[in-house]
C-alpha positions as CSV (number, residue, x, y, z in Angstrom):
1,M,125.4,93.1,83.7
2,N,124.8,90.5,86.4
3,I,121.2,90.2,87.4
4,T,120.1,87.5,89.8
5,A,116.4,86.8,90.3
6,E,115.1,85.9,93.7
7,P,112.8,82.8,94.0
8,V,109.3,83.5,92.8
9,S,106.8,83.4,95.5
10,T,103.5,81.6,95.0
11,E,101.9,84.2,97.2
12,K,100.2,87.1,95.4
13,R,101.1,90.5,96.8
14,H,98.5,93.2,97.0
15,I,99.6,96.0,94.6
16,K,98.6,99.3,96.2
17,T,97.4,102.4,94.4
18,R,99.1,105.8,94.7
19,E,96.2,107.0,96.7
20,E,96.4,104.1,99.1
21,V,100.1,104.7,99.7
22,R,99.6,108.5,100.3
23,E,96.7,107.7,102.7
24,N,98.8,105.1,104.6
25,L,101.6,107.6,105.0
26,A,99.3,110.3,106.2
27,R,97.5,107.9,108.6
28,S,101.0,107.0,110.0
29,G,102.0,110.7,110.4
30,I,104.9,110.3,107.9
31,S,105.5,112.8,105.2
32,I,106.6,111.8,101.8
33,A,109.9,113.7,102.3
34,Q,110.5,111.8,105.5
35,W,109.8,108.5,104.0
36,A,112.1,109.3,101.0
37,D,114.9,110.3,103.4
38,W,114.5,107.2,105.5
39,N,114.8,105.0,102.4
40,D,117.7,107.0,100.9
41,L,115.6,108.0,97.8
42,P,115.4,111.4,96.1
43,R,112.4,113.3,97.4
44,T,111.4,114.5,94.0
45,T,111.4,111.0,92.6
46,V,109.0,109.8,95.3
47,Y,106.8,112.8,94.9
48,N,106.6,112.3,91.2
49,L,105.9,108.6,91.6
50,L,103.1,109.2,94.1
51,Y,101.5,111.9,92.0
52,G,101.6,110.0,88.7
53,R,104.4,111.9,86.9
54,L,106.7,108.8,87.0
55,T,105.7,105.2,86.3
56,G,108.5,103.5,88.3
57,A,109.9,101.8,85.2
58,R,113.6,101.9,86.1
59,G,116.2,103.3,88.4
60,K,115.3,105.0,91.7
61,A,111.7,105.3,90.6
62,H,111.5,101.5,90.2
63,Q,113.1,101.0,93.6
64,A,110.7,103.3,95.3
65,A,107.7,101.8,93.5
66,V,108.6,98.3,94.7
67,I,109.3,99.3,98.3
68,L,106.1,101.3,98.5
69,G,104.1,98.3,97.0
70,L,103.0,100.1,93.9
71,K,104.4,97.4,91.7
72,D,105.8,93.9,91.9
73,G,109.5,93.7,91.1
74,I,113.0,92.7,92.1
75,L,115.4,95.0,93.8
76,N,119.1,94.7,93.0
C-alpha cells in the first residue's frame, strides 16, 4: 500500500460537531442526501456519520468526515 502524506499545516483547523454540520447544511438549504450525492458518497454513510452511528474511522465514512470538517485527516 502506497500512502503519501501531505505537508502538515501549522494552521489549526476548526473541527466541527455533527450538530454544527447539520445546522450549516440546513441553513444553506442543502439536504444531507443532496450533499452526499454531490460528493459521490453513499447517503446512508453520511446520515449515519451525522447522527453518530459511524465514527468516520476508515473508508467512505473517513472521507465524508474529513470533507465535512468533523475530523482532521488525509484523503487519498
